[in-house]
N, C-alpha and C positions, 0 to 999 in steps of 0.2 A: 550642259544638258544633264537632266536627272535620268539615270539608268532605270529601266523597268525591271521589275523582279522576274525571276525565273519561276516555273511552276512550283518548285520546292519552297521558295521564299514567299510565294503569294500568300497574303493574309486577308482575312475579312472578319468583321465584327457582327455577330448575331444580336439583334435587339427586337423587342416587341413591335417596333415600327418598321422593321425590315432588315435588310442586309446592307451594311456599310463596308466598302472595300477600302484597302490601303491606298488606292489610286484615287480616292475621293468620290466614288460613285455610290449612289443610293438606289437599291433595288426594293421596291415596296413590298414585294412578296417575302414572307418570312421563311427561314429555313425549314421550319417544322411543316408548314403548308406545302412548300415545295417538294420535300421528300415524301410527303403523304401522297401527292398526286403524280409523281413520276417513279413510282416503285419499279424496279427493273432496270430502268435506264442508268440510275446512279451506281449500279453494280458494275457497269461497263465504263462509264465516264464519270468521275467524281465531280460533286458540285463545285469544288475548287477550280477545276479545269474549265467547266461551263462559264463560271463567273469571269475567269480570266480571258476566255475567248470573247465573251460578250463585251468586255472592256475594249478589246483590241478592235471589235467592230464599231463600237461607239466612237473611239478615237480616230478611226480610219478617215473620218472627214478631214482631219488635220493634214495627213499625208496627201490624200487625193486633192485637197484644196491648194496645197503648195504645188503639186504637179500641174493642176489646172492653171494656176497663176503664171507659172513659167512658161507654159505653152502659149497662153494668151499674150503675154509680154513679148515673146519671141515673134509673134505673128501679127500683132496689132499695135496701134498707137496706145500709149500708156493709159489714156482716159477710158476708152471702151474696154481695155484689158482689166482695168481695175474694177469697173462695175460688173463685167462678166464673170470675173473671178469670184467675187462676193456672191453675186446671184447663184452661180453655179454651185458653190460650196454650201449655201443654205439649202438649195433645192435638193442636192445630193443628200445631205444630212436628213431632211425631212422623209424622203422616199427610200432611203437605204434600207429600212426594215423589209421592203419587198424583195430585196436580193440577199438578205442575210441567210447563210447556210453553211453547211460544212464543206460544200464543193469549193468555195473560194477562201477557206480558212488560211491555207498556206500562203496565198497572195496578201491577205489582210495582215497576217503576222509580219510579213516583210515590210508593208506600207507603214506599219506602227513603229518601226524601228527608227530611233533618232539619226543613225548614220544614213538611212535611206532618204530621209527628209533633207538632211544637209547635203548629200550627194546630188539630188535632183536640182537643188537650188544653186549649188556652187558654180557649176558650169555657166548657166545663163547669167548669173550675177557678175561673174568674172568677165564674161564677154561684154556686158553693158558698160562696165568699168573701163575696159580696154578701148572700146569704141567711143567713149565720151557720151554715152547715152545716160546721162546722170538722173533724168526724170524716170526712166525705166528702172535704173539701179535703185533709187530711193523708194519707188512704189514697190519694187520687188522685194526689198528688205522689210517694208512695212507689212506687206502681204504675208511674208514668211513669219514674221512675229505674230500677226493676228490669227493666223491658222495654228502655229506651233503651240501657242498658249491657250488654245481652245476658245477664243473670244467668238469666233463665228458659230461655233457649236452652241454657245450660251445664248446667242441671238435666235439661232434656229430652234433651241429648245423652248424659248419664250413663244415663238410663233407656233410651235407644235402643241404647246399646252392650250393655246387659244383655239386652234383649229380642230384638234382631236382630244376630246375631254374624257375618253375612256381610260385605256390602259396607259400609264406613263411611258415615255420614250424608252428608258433603260429596261424596264420590264418587258416591253414589246420585243426589243432586241433579243433579250434572254429567252422569251417564249419561242420566237422564230427559230432561234438556234437550237433550242431543245427539241422542238418538232422535227427539224432537220436531222438531228442525231437519232431520234427515234425511228424515223423512216429508214435511215442508212442501216440501222441495226434491226430492222424489221420488228420493232416493238410497238405495240399498241397502247397509247396512253389514253385509256378510255375516260378517265376523269379530268383530263387536262382542260377541256372546255369549261367544266365546272369550276376549276381553280381560277381561270380567267374572269369568269362571271362573278365569282365571290370577291375577287380583287376590285372589279369594276364597281360592285355594290358598296364595298368598304370605302373606296375613294369617293363615291358619290355621297355617301353619308357625311364623310368628313367635309366635303365642299358645302353641303347644306348647312351643316353646323356653323361653319365659318360665316356663311351668309346671314344666319339668324342673329349672330352676335353683332 
C-alpha cells in the first residue's frame, strides 16, 4: 500500500489551469483566485491543509465502500451484496458533498488510512475463508480492490459530470469544506459565492469551446 503524506510532506502544483496535488487530484480553482476570495481564513488554516483535508473527503468513498461491502457480504448472499455495495458506494460518492464539513474531519482522516481499510476487510475475509464461503471471499477481495484503487470513484465522477455540470466534484468538496471552516471560525467569506460563479462561467466557456470544435 502507498503511504499517504503527512501535512509537512504534502505537496501541490500551481498552474494556470488550477491546482494539481501529489495525490493526483485536480482542483480547477487557481491558487491566486482562491486566496483572493478567502482572505482571513487562510491565516487560520493554510491552503495546504484545506487541500489535504479535501483529498481525504474525496478518497473517503474508498474506505466507506469497503466497510459497506463487508457489512453486505456478512448479512446477504454474495449477489445482492455485490450490487448493493457498488450502488451504495456510487450513491455515497455523488451525495457526499452534502455532508462534507469540519465536524467529521477526524472520522474521515481515520477512514482514509490504509490500515483502517485493511483492518475492516481482514476479519470478514478471514471468516469467509475459514467457513468455505469462497464466493463471498472472491467477491470480497474484488470489491476491496475496486474500492481501494478508486475505480468506483472514477465511475461516480463520470456520472457526476453528466448530472451536475456546474462546479467540478473536487472543487465542490473543497468549497464545502472551506465554507465549514469559515463558519467554525466565524469568518464571513463575502466574495465566496462570486468565486464559485466565476468558476462556473469559466467551465461553461471551456465546454462551449469544445462543442464548437
